[in-house]
N, C-alpha and C positions, 0 to 999 in steps of 0.2 A: 300878218302872214306875208312872208316874203315870196312873191311870185316873178317869174321872168316878165318882161315888158309885155308880153301877150300871154297871159295865162289860158291854159287850155282846161278842158273837162277833167283830165286827169289830176292837174295840179289842185283843182277846186275840191274834188272828192278826197285827195290826199290830206289837204288842209283840214276838211270838215271831219275826216276820221281821226285826225290828231286831236282834235277839239271835242271828241266824244260822240259825233254822229256815225255810229258804227253798224247801224241795222240798214238794211236795204228793203226800201218799200215798193210796191206795184199796186196798180188799182185793180181793185175786185168790186165790181159793180158800184155801190155807193159808198165804198170804203177804201181804206188804205190797208194792204195786206203785207204782213212782214213774213217772209219765208223762214227766216233763222229761228224765230220764237213761236212762229204760228199765230201771231196776233193780228187782230183786226180792229181799226180805228174808225170812228164815225168823225165827222167834222168837228162835233163838240169835243172831241176828245184829244185834239192836237193843235198846234199852232205851228206856222210857218215862220221860222226865225231868220231865214235868209233866203235869197232867190237870185240865180244868175241865170243870164240869157247869152246863148251863143249863137252866132249867125256866120255862115261862111259865105263868101261871095265867089268862091271859087266855081270851077266847072261842076263839081259835086256838090251843089248847094244842099245845106242842110240848116235847120233850126233846132236847137235843144235848149231845155230848161233843166236847172238842177235847183232842187228844194231842200233846205236843211229843216227837217221836221223834228219837232219836240212834242212829247205826250208826257207832260209833267206828272200827272196822276200815276202814270206807271213807271216812271222813272227811266224812259227810254228815248233815245234820240237817233234819227236815222236819215237817210237820203232817198229821195225820189227823183229819177231822172226820166224826162219824156221828151219826146219830139213835139215840135210845134203843131204838125199835121195832127198828131194823137191828141193834143190840148184841144185843138179846135173841133174835132170831130166826135170824140167819145167820152170826154170829161163829164161824169154826172153832175147834174146842176149843183147839189149841195156841196161839191168839192169846188166847183167854178165859184161859188160864192165864197168860201173861205180865201180861195186866191185872191178874189176881188177885193176882199176885206183886207189882206196883206198888202197888196198893191197900193190901195187907198191910203195906208198909214206909212208905208217904207219906201225908200228909194231903191230901185232895181239896179244891179250892176249889170250894164250891157256890155258884153265883149264881143266885138265884130271881127270878121275875117280870121276866125280860129281855123287852123288846118287841121 
């Protein structure tokens, strides 16, 4: 992946799309929901392949996370974008466990000071 010195969320999403992560996921209770194909995935049905963390130290401080989601049994890959506040407050326990499983196995790419 060729990125500028400071990749931003758009760069990451474009790169993931070019590698087949084309569906958009959102959180729906204890599942991931894809609006394009109306599918719902339980934690046992997907894997997190990549995770990117963005933090801005500017006056408009924010933290965002981008997850590359793979559901191999369904042959679909997509992206979940959430804010840190959302992550801490409303992530269902089963999804949090999936994320902790990923974090314990993989190196997270931290990207600071993204505008």
